[in-house]
Structures are given as structure tokens and as C-alpha cells.
C-alpha positions in Angstrom: -12.8 -1.3 17.8 -9.6 -2.5 18.4 -9.7 -1.4 21.6 -12.9 -3.2 22.6 -11.8 -6.0 20.9 -8.6 -6.2 23.2 -10.8 -6.1 25.8 -12.6 -8.7 25.3 -10.0 -11.3 24.5 -8.2 -10.3 27.8 -10.8 -10.7 29.7 -11.9 -14.3 27.8 -8.6 -15.5 28.1 -8.4 -14.9 31.8 -11.4 -16.1 32.4 -10.8 -19.4 30.4 -7.2 -19.9 32.5 -8.6 -19.5 35.8 -10.7 -22.3 35.1 -8.4 -24.4 33.7 -5.4 -23.8 35.6 -7.0 -25.6 39.0 -8.0 -28.7 37.1 -4.3 -28.7 35.3 -2.7 -28.5 38.4 -5.3 -31.0 40.5 -3.9 -33.3 37.4 -0.5 -32.8 37.2 0.2 -33.2 41.6 -0.9 -36.5 41.8 0.4 -37.5 38.3 3.6 -36.6 39.3 3.8 -38.5 42.3 3.4 -41.3 40.6 6.1 -40.7 38.4 8.2 -40.4 41.4 7.2 -43.8 42.4 7.6 -45.2 39.1 11.4 -43.6 39.4 11.0 -40.6 37.3 11.2 -37.2 38.4 8.0 -35.0 39.5 8.3 -31.9 36.8 7.8 -34.2 34.1 4.0 -34.6 35.3 4.3 -30.3 34.4 5.0 -30.1 31.0 2.5 -30.8 28.5 4.0 -33.1 26.0 7.4 -34.7 28.5 4.5 -35.7 30.5 3.0 -37.7 27.7 6.5 -39.3 26.9 7.1 -40.3 30.5 3.4 -41.6 31.0 4.1 -43.7 28.1 7.6 -45.0 28.8 6.3 -45.8 32.3 3.3 -48.0 31.1 5.7 -49.1 28.1 9.1 -48.9 28.3 11.4 -47.1 26.9 11.5 -48.3 23.6 7.8 -47.6 22.9 7.5 -44.4 24.5 7.1 -42.4 21.5 4.4 -44.1 20.7 2.4 -41.2 22.8 2.8 -39.3 19.6 0.4 -41.7 17.6 -2.4 -39.6 19.7 -2.0 -36.6 17.3 -3.2 -39.0 14.6 -5.2 -41.5 16.6 -7.4 -38.3 18.2 -6.7 -39.7 21.5 -7.4 -43.5 21.1 -4.0 -44.3 21.9 -4.4 -42.6 25.6 -7.2 -44.4 26.1 -5.3 -48.0 26.0 -2.2 -46.0 28.1 -5.0 -45.2 30.8 -5.7 -48.8 31.1 -2.4 -50.2 31.4 -1.3 -47.0 33.3 -3.4 -48.6 36.2 -2.5 -52.3 35.8 1.3 -51.2 35.9 0.1 -49.4 39.7 -0.9 -53.0 40.9 -5.0 -52.1 39.6 -7.5 -54.8 38.6 -9.2 -54.6 35.1 -12.2 -53.2 36.6 -10.4 -50.4 38.4 -8.4 -49.7 35.0 -11.6 -49.5 33.1 -13.1 -46.6 35.3 -9.1 -45.2 34.9 -9.9 -44.3 31.5 -13.4 -42.5 32.0 -11.8 -41.1 35.6 -8.6 -40.3 35.2 -8.3 -37.4 37.3 -10.5 -38.9 40.3 -8.9 -42.6 39.8 -4.6 -41.0 39.6 -5.8 -39.5 43.0 -6.6 -43.0 44.4 -3.9 -44.8 43.1 -1.8 -41.8 44.4 -3.3 -41.7 48.0 -3.1 -45.1 48.1 -0.1 -46.2 47.5 0.0 -48.3 44.9 3.2 -49.6 44.0 4.6 -49.7 40.7 5.2 -52.8 39.4 6.7 -52.4 36.0 6.2 -52.4 32.4 3.5 -53.8 30.6 2.8 -55.8 27.2 2.3 -53.7 24.7 -0.1 -54.9 22.1 2.1 -55.0 18.7 4.7 -57.5 21.0 
């Protein structure tokens, strides 16, 4: 019984890793390039909590970077706000910024490949 359970979990997590890993790579690669364009190191896009901190720092500035932790309480609502403002901080119009909320992996690739310039931090909602 223990061997069957171990085999099941081994196959389950192996298949799960094979499905998730390509999507992780396809999202972290352009994010790292955008980080670099904003003056941060690329490797920060590959580390989960560091990526959230750096993304919030790029969008709202160093003093507001720890606000990414509020997502644990709000269940991802703050990341929607960050996504909108991330597109705006890379010179994108509001319509594209709304699309970035819903299609972030695709729009991140678009921002990277079109070489959108980083135009600085955005106004924070509590300022």
C-alpha cells in the first residue's frame, strides 16, 4: 500500500511539474527583461517572493514595495491593481493596462518585445 501511494504521488507531482514548469519559464523570462529595463536584476523575476516585491517596487517605488504582502489578505486583488499600473509604468495606454490584468503572460511578452520604455513609478492609491 505504501509503495502504491508513493508511486501515485511521484507520478502526480512529476506530471504537475512538467505542466507548470513551461508556464513558469514563459512568464518569468519576459518579466525579467522588464525588470532589467527598469533597472533591476533579471534573476529577481525567477524567485517568487522577490519577484512580487520587485514588481511592486518598480510600479510604486521603494517605499511601497512591501505592499505586495497585502495580497495574502486580499486574495490577489492587489496584484490586479499592480498589473494595471505595471502596464502604465511601461508607457502603455489604459486599454492595454486593462488587458494586462486579464492576459498578463501575453501582454508582458508584448511589452518586452515592443521595447516599451520604463517611464517611472505610478501614483499609489493611498497617496
